[in-house]
Each structure stands twice: as C-alpha cells, then as structure tokens.
C-alpha positions in Angstrom: -5.6 -42.2 9.6 -2.6 -40.1 8.7 0.5 -40.0 10.9 2.0 -36.9 12.3 4.9 -37.1 9.8 2.6 -37.3 6.8 0.6 -34.3 8.0 3.8 -32.3 8.6 5.1 -33.2 5.1 1.8 -32.2 3.5 1.8 -28.9 5.4 5.4 -28.2 4.2 4.4 -28.8 0.6 1.4 -26.5 0.8 3.5 -23.8 2.5 6.1 -24.1 -0.3 3.4 -23.8 -3.0 2.0 -20.7 -1.2 5.5 -19.1 -1.2 6.0 -19.8 -4.9 2.5 -18.2 -5.8 3.3 -15.2 -3.6 6.7 -14.7 -5.4 5.0 -15.0 -8.8 2.4 -12.4 -7.9 5.1 -10.1 -6.6 7.0 -10.4 -9.9 3.8 -9.6 -11.9 3.2 -6.5 -9.8 6.7 -5.3 -10.3 6.8 -5.9 -14.0 5.7 -2.5 -15.2 6.1 -0.9 -18.6 9.6 0.6 -18.7 9.7 4.1 -20.0 12.7 4.9 -22.2 13.6 8.5 -22.0 15.8 10.3 -24.7 19.5 10.8 -24.2 20.4 14.0 -22.2 21.0 17.1 -24.3 23.8 19.4 -23.4 22.9 22.1 -20.9 23.6 25.0 -23.4 21.5 23.2 -26.1 18.4 22.7 -24.0 15.3 24.6 -25.0 12.4 25.1 -22.7 9.0 26.2 -23.9 6.4 28.4 -22.0 2.9 28.4 -23.5 0.7 31.4 -22.6 -2.8 31.9 -23.9 -6.4 32.6 -22.9 -8.6 30.1 -21.2 -9.7 27.0 -23.2 -7.7 27.9 -26.3 -5.8 24.5 -26.5 -2.7 25.2 -24.4 -2.7 21.8 -22.7 -3.5 20.0 -25.9 -0.6 21.8 -27.6 1.8 21.0 -24.7 1.0 17.3 -24.8 1.3 17.2 -28.6 4.7 19.0 -28.6 5.9 16.8 -25.8 5.1 13.7 -27.8 6.7 15.1 -31.0 9.8 16.6 -29.5 10.2 14.3 -26.4 10.2 17.1 -24.0 8.6 16.7 -20.6 5.4 18.6 -19.6 5.8 20.4 -16.3 2.5 21.7 -14.9 3.5 24.4 -12.5 0.3 24.3 -10.5 1.2 20.7 -9.5 4.8 21.4 -8.5 4.2 21.4 -4.8 2.1 18.2 -5.0 4.8 16.5 -7.0 7.4 17.2 -4.3 5.0 16.0 -1.6 4.4 12.7 -3.4 8.1 12.1 -3.7 8.7 12.8 0.0 11.2 15.5 -0.9 12.9 17.5 1.8 11.8 20.7 0.0 8.1 19.7 0.5 8.7 19.5 4.2 10.5 22.8 4.2 7.7 24.4 2.2 5.0 23.0 4.6 6.8 24.5 7.6 7.1 27.8 5.7 3.4 27.9 5.1 2.7 27.1 8.7 4.8 30.0 9.8 3.0 32.3 7.4 -0.4 31.1 8.7 0.7 31.8 12.3 1.9 35.3 11.2 -1.5 36.0 9.5 -3.4 34.9 12.6 -1.2 37.2 14.8 -1.6 40.2 12.4 -5.4 39.7 12.2 -5.7 39.6 16.0 -3.6 42.9 16.3 -5.7 44.5 13.5 -8.9 43.5 15.3 -7.6 45.1 18.6 -6.7 48.3 16.7 -10.2 48.5 15.2 -11.8 48.2 18.6 -9.5 51.0 20.0 -9.8 53.2 17.0 -11.0 56.8 17.5 -13.7 58.4 15.5 -12.6 60.3 12.4 -9.6 58.0 11.7 -9.3 56.2 8.4 -9.8 52.4 8.4 -6.8 50.2 7.8 -6.7 48.2 4.7 -7.9 44.6 5.2 -5.3 41.8 5.1 -5.4 39.5 2.1 -5.2 35.9 3.4 -4.3 34.6 -0.1 -0.9 36.5 0.1 0.1 34.4 3.1 -0.3 31.2 1.2 2.4 32.2 -1.3 5.7 30.3 -1.1 9.0 32.1 -1.2 10.7 32.5 -4.6 13.9 30.7 -3.3 11.9 27.6 -2.3 10.0 27.5 -5.6 13.2 27.9 -7.7 14.7 24.9 -5.8 11.6 22.9 -6.4 11.6 23.7 -10.1 15.3 22.9 -10.5 14.7 19.5 -8.8 11.8 18.8 -11.2 13.9 19.6 -14.2 16.6 17.1 -13.2 14.2 14.2 -14.0 14.8 12.0 -17.0 11.7 13.2 -18.8 13.3 16.7 -19.1 16.5 15.5 -20.7 15.6 17.5 -23.8 14.0 20.4 -22.0 10.6 21.1 -20.6 7.3 22.5 -21.7 5.7 24.6 -19.0 1.9 24.7 -18.7 -0.7 25.9 -16.1 1.2 29.0 -14.9 -1.6 30.0 -12.4 -1.4 28.6 -8.8 -2.4 29.6 -5.3 1.3 29.5 -4.3 2.4 32.6 -6.2 0.6 35.8 -7.3 0.2 35.6 -11.1 1.6 34.4 -14.4 4.2 37.1 -14.5 5.7 35.7 -11.3 5.7 32.2 -12.9 7.5 33.4 -16.0 10.2 35.1 -13.9 10.5 32.0 -11.8 11.2 29.9 -14.9 13.8 32.3 -16.2 15.7 32.3 -12.9 15.5 28.5 -12.7 17.2 27.9 -16.1 19.7 30.7 -16.5 22.1 28.8 -18.8 19.3 27.1 -20.9 17.4 28.7 -23.7 13.8 29.7 -23.1 11.1 30.3 -25.7 7.7 31.9 -24.8 4.9 30.9 -27.2 2.4 33.8 -26.7 -0.9 32.9 -28.2 -2.8 35.9 -29.7 -6.0 36.6 -31.6 -5.5 37.5 -35.2 -6.7 41.0 -36.3 -8.7 40.6 -39.5 -11.1 43.2 -41.1 -14.7 42.1 -40.9 -15.7 43.1 -44.4 -19.0 41.3 -44.2 -20.3 43.6 -41.5 -18.7 46.8 -42.7 -17.0 47.6 -39.4 -14.4 50.3 -39.4 -12.4 48.7 -36.5 -10.7 45.4 -37.1 -12.3 42.4 -35.3 -10.4 39.7 -33.4 -11.0 36.3 -35.1 -9.2 33.0 -35.4 -7.1 31.9 -38.3 -8.8 29.7 -40.9 -12.2 30.8 -39.7 -13.6 31.6 -43.1 -12.2 28.4 -44.5 -13.8 26.4 -41.7 -17.2 28.1 -42.1 -17.1 27.6 -45.9 -16.3 23.9 -45.3 -19.1 23.5 -42.9 -21.6 25.1 -45.3 -20.5 22.6 -48.0 -20.9 19.7 -45.6 -24.3 21.0 -44.5 -25.4 21.2 -48.2 -24.2 17.7 -48.9 -26.2 16.4 -45.8 -29.3 18.2 -47.1 -28.9 16.7 -50.6 -28.3 13.1 -49.4 -31.8 12.3 -48.1 -33.3 13.3 -51.5 -30.8 11.1 -53.3 -31.6 8.3 -50.9 -35.4 8.7 -51.6 -34.7 8.7 -55.3 -32.6 5.5 -55.0 -35.3 3.8 -52.9 -37.9 4.7 -55.6 -35.7 3.1 -58.2 -35.2 0.0 -56.1 -38.9 -0.3 -55.4 -40.3 -2.8 -58.0 -43.6 -2.4 -59.8 -46.5 -4.5 -58.8 -47.3 -7.2 -61.4 -50.7 -7.4 -63.1 -53.3 -9.6 -61.4 -53.6 -11.9 -64.3 -49.9 -12.4 -64.8 -49.5 -12.9 -61.1 -52.2 -15.5 -61.1 -50.7 -17.3 -64.0 -47.3 -17.2 -62.5 -48.7 -18.4 -59.2 -50.4 -21.4 -61.0 -47.4 -22.2 -63.1 -44.5 -21.9 -60.5 -44.1 -22.8 -56.9 -42.5 -20.4 -54.5 -43.4 -17.2 -56.5 -43.7 -15.1 -53.3 -40.0 -15.6 -52.5 -39.0 -12.3 -54.2 -41.6 -10.4 -52.2 -40.2 -11.9 -49.0 -36.7 -10.7 -49.7 -37.6 -7.0 -50.3 -38.3 -6.1 -46.6 -34.9 -7.5 -45.6 -33.1 -5.3 -48.1 -35.0 -2.2 -46.9 -34.1 -3.0 -43.2 -30.4 -3.4 -44.1 -30.5 0.0 -46.0 -32.1 1.7 -43.0 -29.6 0.2 -40.6 -26.7 1.4 -42.7 -28.2 4.8 -42.9 -28.6 5.0 -39.1 -24.9 3.9 -38.7 -23.7 6.6 -41.0 -25.8 9.2 -39.2 -24.4 8.1 -35.8 -20.9 8.2 -37.1 -21.3 11.7 -38.5 -22.8 12.8 -35.1 -19.9 11.5 -33.2 -17.5 13.2 -35.6 -19.3 16.5 -35.1 -19.1 16.1 -31.3 -15.4 15.3 -31.5 -14.8 18.3 -33.8 -16.6 20.6 -31.4 -14.4 19.4 -28.6 -11.3 20.2 -30.6 -12.2 23.9 -31.0 -11.5 26.8 -28.7 -14.4 28.5 -26.9 -16.3 31.4 -28.3 -14.7 34.5 -26.7 -16.7 37.7 -26.1 -15.3 41.1 -27.1 -14.6 42.0 -23.5 -12.6 38.7 -23.0 -10.6 39.4 -26.1 -9.7 43.0 -25.1 -8.8 41.9 -21.6 -6.5 39.2 -22.9 -4.9 41.5 -25.4 -3.9 43.8 -22.5 -2.6 40.9 -20.5 -0.5 39.7 -23.5 1.0 43.1 -24.0 1.9 43.3 -20.3 3.5 39.8 -20.5 5.5 40.8 -23.6 6.8 43.9 -21.9 7.5 42.1 -18.6 9.5 39.3 -20.4 11.7 41.9 -22.1 12.4 43.5 -18.7 13.4 40.1 -17.2 15.6 39.4 -20.2 17.4 42.7 -19.8 17.8 42.3 -16.1 19.2 38.8 -16.3 21.7 39.6 -19.1 22.8 42.7 -17.2 22.1 45.1 -20.1 19.7 48.0 -20.6 16.7 47.3 -22.6 13.7 49.5 -23.3 10.5 48.6 -21.4 8.5 48.2 -24.5 9.6 45.1 -26.6 9.4 45.2 -30.3 6.2 43.3 -31.0 5.5 42.0 -34.4 2.4 43.3 -36.4 -0.2 40.8 -37.6 1.6 40.5 -41.0 4.9 39.9 -39.4 3.4 37.3 -37.0 1.9 35.5 -40.0 5.2 35.5 -41.8 6.8 34.1 -38.6 4.4 31.2 -38.6 5.3 30.5 -42.3 9.0 30.1 -41.5 10.5 33.5 -40.6 13.0 33.6 -37.8 11.7 34.8 -34.4 13.2 37.9 -32.8 15.8 37.0 -30.2 15.8 39.4 -27.2 19.4 39.1 -26.2 21.6 39.2 -29.4 22.8 42.8 -28.7 23.0 42.3 -25.0 25.4 39.4 -25.3 27.9 41.6 -27.3 27.7 44.4 -24.7 28.2 42.0 -21.9 31.3 40.5 -23.6 32.9 44.0 -24.1 32.4 44.9 -20.5 34.0 41.8 -19.1 37.4 42.4 -17.7 40.4 40.7 -19.1 41.6 39.3 -15.8 38.2 38.0 -14.7 37.2 34.4 -15.4 34.5 34.2 -18.1 31.1 33.4 -16.7 28.9 30.8 -18.2 26.9 32.3 -21.2 23.3 33.0 -20.5 20.7 31.1 -22.4 18.7 32.7 -25.2 15.4 34.3 -24.4 12.9 34.2 -27.3 9.3 35.4 -27.4 7.2 34.2 -30.4 3.7 35.5 -30.9 1.4 32.8 -32.3 -2.2 33.0 -33.6 -5.0 31.0 -32.0 -6.3 28.6 -34.6 -9.9 27.6 -35.3 -9.1 24.0 -34.7 -6.7 22.4 -32.2 -5.2 20.3 -35.0 -4.3 23.4 -37.0 -2.9 25.0 -33.8 -0.6 21.9 -33.1 0.6 21.8 -36.7 1.5 25.5 -37.0 3.1 25.6 -33.5 5.3 22.6 -34.3 6.8 24.6 -37.1 7.4 27.5 -34.8 9.2 25.5 -32.1 12.6 24.0 -33.0 13.3 20.4 -32.3 15.9 19.4 -29.7 19.5 19.3 -30.7 20.2 15.6 -30.1 23.9 14.7 -29.6 25.6 13.0 -32.6 26.2 9.4 -31.6 29.2 9.2 -34.0 30.9 12.0 -32.1 30.0 11.0 -28.6 32.6 8.9 -26.6 31.9 5.2 -26.2 30.0 4.2 -23.1 31.9 2.1 -20.6 31.4 -1.6 -20.9 28.5 -3.0 -18.9 28.4 -6.6 -17.7 25.0 -8.2 -17.3 24.4 -11.3 -15.4 21.2 -13.4 -15.2 20.5 -14.0 -11.5 17.7 -16.3 -10.6 15.4 -14.7 -8.1 15.4 -16.7 -4.9 12.1 -18.2 -4.0 10.0 -16.5 -1.4 10.5 -17.8 2.0 7.5 -19.6 3.4 5.9 -18.0 6.4 7.7 -19.0 9.5 6.0 -19.5 12.9 7.5 -18.3 16.1 9.0 -21.1 18.3 7.2 -20.7 21.6 7.7 -23.7 23.9 10.9 -25.2 22.4 14.4 -23.8 22.2 17.6 -25.0 20.6 20.7 -25.0 22.8 24.2 -25.4 21.5 27.0 -26.7 23.7 29.7 -24.0 24.1 33.3 -24.9 23.1 35.7 -25.8 26.0 38.0 -23.1 27.3 41.3 -23.0 25.4 43.4 -22.4 28.6 46.5 -24.7 28.7 46.6 -27.0 31.7 49.4 -29.0 33.3 49.6 -32.8 33.0 48.3 -33.5 36.6 45.6 -30.8 36.3 44.6 -32.3 32.9 44.3 -35.7 34.4 42.2 -34.5 37.3 39.9 -32.5 35.1 39.5 -35.5 32.8 38.4 -37.7 35.7 36.1 -35.1 37.1 34.6 -34.4 33.6 34.0 -38.1 33.0 32.1 -38.4 36.3 30.2 -35.2 35.9 29.3 -35.9 32.2 26.7 -38.4 33.3 25.1 -36.0 35.9 25.2 -32.5 34.4 24.8 -31.1 30.9 27.6 -29.0 29.4 27.4 -25.2 29.4 25.1 -24.2 26.5 23.8 -21.1 24.7 20.5 -20.6 22.9 21.6 -17.5 20.9 23.3 -19.4 18.1 21.1 -19.9 15.0 23.7 -20.9 12.4 25.9 -23.9 12.4 28.7 -24.7 9.9 29.5 -28.4 9.4 32.5 -29.6 7.6 32.6 -32.8 5.5 31.6 -35.9 7.6 31.2 -33.6 10.6 28.3 -33.8 13.1 27.2 -31.6 16.0 25.0 -32.3 18.9 22.2 -29.9 19.7 19.8 -30.0 22.7 16.1 -29.2 22.6 14.5 -27.8 25.7 10.8 -27.6 26.4 9.0 -25.4 28.8 5.3 -24.8 29.2 3.0 -23.2 31.8 0.0 -25.2 30.7 -0.9 -28.8 31.0 -1.3 -30.8 27.8 0.4 -32.3 24.8 2.2 -29.9 22.4 3.8 -30.3 19.0 5.8 -28.0 16.7 8.0 -28.2 13.6 11.5 -26.7 13.6 12.6 -25.7 10.0 16.3 -25.8 9.2 17.4 -24.0 6.0 20.4 -25.3 4.2 22.5 -22.8 2.3 22.4 -23.6 -1.5 19.3 -25.7 -1.3 15.7 -24.7 -1.8 14.3 -27.3 0.5 14.1 -27.2 4.2 14.8 -29.8 6.8 11.9 -30.2 9.1 12.1 -31.6 12.6 8.8 -32.5 14.2 8.8 -32.1 18.0 6.3 -33.4 20.5 6.2 -32.8 24.2 3.8 -33.1 27.1 3.4 -31.1 30.3 1.8 -32.9 33.3 1.5 -32.7 37.0 2.0 -35.6 39.4 -1.4 -37.2 39.6 -3.4 -40.1 41.0 -6.3 -42.0 39.5 -9.6 -40.4 40.6 -12.0 -42.7 38.8 -14.4 -44.1 41.4 -14.2 -47.7 40.0 -10.5 -47.7 40.8 -10.7 -45.9 44.2 -13.7 -47.5 45.9 -14.3 -51.3 46.1 -18.1 -51.0 46.2 -20.1 -48.5 44.2 -23.7 -47.9 43.2 -25.1 -45.5 40.7 -28.1 -44.3 42.8 -29.3 -44.8 46.3 -32.5 -46.8 46.6 -35.6 -44.7 47.5 -37.0 -46.8 50.4 -35.5 -48.3 53.6 -33.9 -50.5 54.5 -32.5 -50.7 51.0 -31.5 -47.0 51.2 -29.2 -47.7 54.2 -26.0 -48.6 52.3 -22.8 -49.8 53.9 -19.3 -48.9 52.7 -20.6 -48.0 49.2 -19.7 -45.1 46.9 -22.9 -43.5 45.5 -22.1 -42.1 42.0 -25.2 -39.8 41.8 -24.2 -38.2 45.1 -20.4 -38.4 44.6 -20.1 -39.5 48.2 -18.7 -42.6 50.0 -21.3 -43.8 52.6 -20.1 -45.8 55.6 -23.6 -46.7 56.6 -25.1 -47.0 60.1 -22.5 -47.6 62.8 -22.7 -48.1 66.6 -21.6 -45.1 68.7 -19.3 -44.9 71.7 -16.6 -47.3 70.3 -13.0 -46.6 71.4 -10.9 -45.6 68.4 -7.7 -46.6 70.2 -8.6 -50.3 69.8 -8.6 -50.1 66.0 -5.2 -51.6 65.8 -5.8 -54.7 68.0 -9.5 -55.4 67.6 -9.9 -57.1 64.2 -13.7 -57.2 64.4 -13.9 -53.5 65.1 -11.5 -52.9 62.2 -13.7 -54.8 59.8 -16.9 -52.9 60.8 -15.6 -49.4 61.3 -13.0 -49.1 58.5 -12.8 -49.2 54.7 -10.0 -49.3 52.2 -9.5 -46.8 49.3 -7.1 -47.7 46.4 -4.6 -44.9 45.6 -2.9 -45.5 42.2 -0.2 -43.4 40.5 -1.4 -43.2 36.9 0.8 -40.2 36.0 4.3 -40.1 34.6 6.1 -38.9 37.7 6.7 -40.1 41.2 4.0 -39.1 43.6 4.5 -37.8 47.2 0.9 -37.7 48.7 -0.4 -36.3 51.9 -3.9 -37.0 53.2 -6.0 -34.9 55.6 -9.6 -34.1 56.5 -11.2 -30.8 55.6 -12.6 -30.5 59.1 -9.1 -30.4 60.5 -8.0 -27.5 58.3 -7.9 -23.9 59.7 -11.0 -21.8 59.1 -9.2 -19.6 56.5 -8.5 -22.7 54.4 -12.1 -24.0 54.6 -12.2 -25.9 57.8 -15.4 -25.9 60.0 -13.7 -26.5 63.4 -16.0 -29.5 64.2 -14.7 -32.8 65.6 -14.7 -35.4 62.9 -15.3 -39.1 63.5 -13.0 -40.1 60.6 -9.4 -41.2 60.9 -7.0 -41.7 58.0 -4.1 -44.2 57.9 -1.5 -43.6 56.6 -1.4 -39.8 56.3 1.4 -39.8 53.8 2.6 -42.2 51.1 5.0 -42.3 48.2 4.0 -43.9 44.9 6.1 -44.9 42.0 4.7 -44.7 38.5 1.8 -47.3 38.1 2.1 -48.2 41.8 -1.0 -48.8 44.0 -1.3 -48.5 47.7 -4.2 -48.6 50.2 -5.6 -45.7 52.3 -7.6 -46.9 55.3 -10.5 -44.7 56.5 -11.9 -45.3 60.0 -15.2 -43.9 61.3 -16.0 -43.8 65.1 -19.2 -41.7 65.6 -19.9 -40.5 69.1 -23.4 -39.2 68.5 -26.5 -40.6 66.8 -26.5 -38.3 63.8 -25.2 -37.9 60.2 -21.6 -36.9 59.9 -20.1 -35.5 56.6 -16.5 -34.7 55.8 -14.0 -34.6 52.8 -10.7 -36.4 52.4 -8.2 -34.0 50.9 -5.2 -35.5 49.0 -2.3 -33.0 48.5 0.3 -34.0 45.8 3.7 -32.5 45.7 4.3 -30.2 42.7 0.6 -30.3 41.9 -1.4 -27.2 42.9 -4.8 -28.9 42.4 -5.9 -31.1 45.4 -7.9 -34.3 45.0 -11.0 -34.5 47.2 -13.2 -37.4 48.1 -16.5 -36.8 50.0 -17.3 -39.3 52.9 
C-alpha cells in the first residue's frame, strides 16, 4: 500500500512529463519552413507585370513560372478582399461595412422602383431595371488601399505579377488595369498582352489570314513523326520476336538428346519467362507514353473558335487603347487615343530581342519642360510599357519566350550597399511548459502583515510589549491572503498560515505547489484536513445494554423486556403495570428497576458535545409532534460530553392505560443540524 507522499510524488513526476511532452509538441508545430524573400529593390527600380490573355491560354502557369524565375510575388486580384479578411485587416472591416451600406441602398431603390411601377400610368415608358451586381462593387479608394497594403509584403520586394483581373468587386479588366496603375505611380509597369498570331493558311487557300498559335506547324510535324514511329515499332517488335523464336528440333534428334542428357527441357522452360518479361516491358513503355501524352495535352491552350478569337482581338485592341489613355492621364500629357500597336512582324521581332515601345518617353520630356523653376520637383512617374506577345502552342514555349520579353529585377549591388548594423544573437533556452495547476478550493495561504512602523515612547512600547506577549497566545496576528510571492534572504525564514474551510463533511486533501525562481522543480506541500460535526455514537451495541436481532414469533417469547430489536430498530420496554405514580421514581428503588432503562451516550467525535434530549410527542405540531401524552420520561434532559466520554441517559415509562405506546427520543447536538433519533 503506497503512502500519500509516494502517490503525490508520482503524480508530480507524471505531471512534469506531461508538461515536457506538450512543450515538445508545441515546438514541432511552430517549426515551420522559413521562407527567405529577396532583398528589397528600390522603389523606382521595381517592375510590376500584368498578364492579359484569353481564357485557358496559360496565364496562371506563366505567372507562376516568372515568379519562380524572377522572384516576384504573384498577386491574384480576385482574392484581394479574401486576403485582407484572413489577415483581419481594418480595410476588410471597412469594405464589409461599405458593402452592407450598398446592399441597403439597393433594397431601398428596389422598393421605390416597385412602388413607381404600381403607380405608373399607361403609355409611360418602363424604367430600366437596377443591376444588383453594380451594388457589390467596392470603391476605387478602398481597392487601391488594399492593393497598396498587399504590395508591402515581403514576397513583393522585387515587384509583383498580377493575375486574375476579373472579380465581382469591380466591373471589368479595364478597371483592374487602371487600379494597378494608380496603386503604383512611382513603380514601372509592364503589360504583357497575349495575342493570336496572324499567319496565312496556305494549305486551305484562304484569302483572309487565320489566327493560329506559334510553332503550330512544327508541333504538328513532330506529332506526325512520333505517330509514324509508333506505327513502325509494333512491326519491328514482331520481327524481333520472330527472330528470337527458336526452331523446333527434329523428333529423332530430340529423342537422342533426351536419351543422352538429363534436363533437356530446361531451355524450353526458360522461353515463356523471356516472353513474359518482354511483354511487361512493352506495357510499361506504352503506359509511360500514354502518361506523357496526357501531360502534354494538359500543357496546351484550348482550341479557340473563330468567334472567340475575333471577340478577344476586339478586347485586346480596347485594352491597348485604354492603357495608352491611362498612361497619358497619369503623366499629365496629351496622347492620342489609338496607341501604336506593333504588326505581326514587329511583334515577332520583339520576342526575338527587340526593345518594347515605351509609352511615356516623350511625355516625361514635356512634363519636365512645363515644371516651374520655383516649384519642388515631384517624384518621377514609373514607366508604362505594353508588350504584345504571341500565344504559343505549348505552355513551355510560352514560358521560355515570355521570360526573354520580361526583364529581370535590378537587384542592389551588395558591394555598394552600406553595411547592415551589427546584430547580436543569443541562445535562450525555452522554459519548460508549466504543468497544469489546479485551483485551490478549500485551503488558503495567509501571510502575517508587518507591524506598523509608527514610533512609540518607552512607556507605550513597554505596555504594548506586555499586551502583545499576553495576546500572542490567544489571537493570531493580522494576516492577508492576497500575497502569492515571498522573497527570502540567505538563512531567512517566514511563517505562513494555512486555513481550511469546507461546507461538506468528510476528509479532504490537496497539494500546494510552490515555484522557486531559477529552478525547474517545484516544492509540493501535501495538505490534509477533515470537516466534521459534533456527534455521538449511534451504534445499537454501544447505546443499548440488551439487543436482539429479531423478535420471536410466538408468545410468551415475543414479549421482550428492555431489549432493542434490530429488525424493528426499536427499543421495547415490554409489559408494564399501569397506574404507577411517576413521582416516586426517585425514592422507590424497586419501581426504578422495573420502569426504567439506561442508554449509553458516548462522544465518539472530535469536538465537545452539548446534547439536549426530548420526546417527539412533546414537540409542537409544526415540528412533528402529535400532541398525545407520552408515558416516557427522560433524565437528564441535557448533558455535556468531552471527547471519548460516556454518560447514561435514563428512560422511564409509566403507562396509564392498557395499550401499546410508541414514541421517539430526539437528541439535539449543538453545531450539528442533524438530530439523532431512537425509537422506543
């Protein structure tokens, strides 16, 4: 049987192990792969890229490829609002409130329009219907602030690549391009406009040029060659199998060989295994080719119809014109609405290494001439470049050709940059996780308060010393339970008091844990306390001198005398003569022996007992009394018992009628709300 101290020590060890395991788990969860971002590029040297193209032409693949090659961050504009929401940005809250206001405005306008429709007179034209999608747009000011906050992240140190320009929070791609231009006024911006290449379809003899992808003929020629090789390979394989297949030996030779050598069939047994291996290798090659074909198909743009190509060409022309207008407006100069767009030959030359046309070379000179001599020079605006680029037949060709058209970031020269300030690193050991601490419920720590520092005279000091010495044995010093830290000097000790309080009866235990600064171990103090009422022994063997488990079934054995029947939980006086004078109980010894019995009252508790005895019949009706005259008399009615002390309670019975009398002796104990009852 383990002692309480051993159990407590084992519990502390397990708690400490649990804390260490939780700390280890928390460290493993926090140890994530640290992403190293490039050094920030100067604001005027940053180049941002906008990719515009038709659906499923490889825009996202190109953006991810250039982000990996040039270490620029990919910003998907359709996820801008969600990005702010996940970070808990104040802009997200402001945008949410703005959308709520717009939704309320839409509901109000729809209700008013419905009223006007009902009250409309005949012959009047119908009002145009409201477009609910327009009331889901965010304001340009909020979107610009969101975009600026996104561009301050470390992954955009070298610039950003913008993808997914369509969103439900603004009208169209033109709005997104204008948004980006206004968000980065001092940074350079390059628009990579993907277009279909115009190539004469000589095979069909068409007069009008058809829109096809670059390297189309080369890719088709390559596919035909591969298809021809695949058709030739099975014939070669059959020829090879025919060569490998051995001729059957003559019957006579086989018989002679079989008679002359043992194990002749060994060569025939090995042939099926070789064929199985060859078939397995052939299946693996076919599966590998099939997977390559599927991967190649996934890395190609979709097949566009003529209507889709014409519609996108009109969209691209509008974007090119709109970008020129934005550039002219931002730089403050006048620029024609139609931008100089390169023909197919010029676009091809551009991809081979020609310099793209910059939209703002002439505008910068005009703006510099118009600036006043006395005015401070404004920050130069970033360059705005639009580069047409052809949609390639394969995404790999598209990525390689676009990489040559987009310049790499201008990284700062480390030799010219100033030295970084010195950084001091220190290895700090992570403190172990605190074990789970339980709340102290029934115990409390009380600290004696320091004595008042008021100076006293000699006589007052002597009187206070005498009074203090006398009262020290009777009363505790003033204390507080708010103090939870104690500072001890060398060889110093302090006295603390532990108080216990409970509203339930029983034995209780708890462990107080004291942490020592600078030590990983805790000092545990096991406490045990009990809460009891003043009580007396209620066991029938201790209270009643004579007892019997059951009453006999037949008379006269069933007529017991001064016996406690356990099965009935009742003390039975037995038959007594009536009409005796109870006043003679103190002088008539014979009457005392017949009409009285003694009950032993023992204090088996831990506190002094003040007991009072009464009969239930004498109690008021509201407390359970029946109001009948009882033949029983108790002496004494009160008694005081020290711990483990025993005294006698004498019970007299003087019946005045020939019938059965029943009553209960009620014992009331001071400071104990539960009375003790004996049935007689």
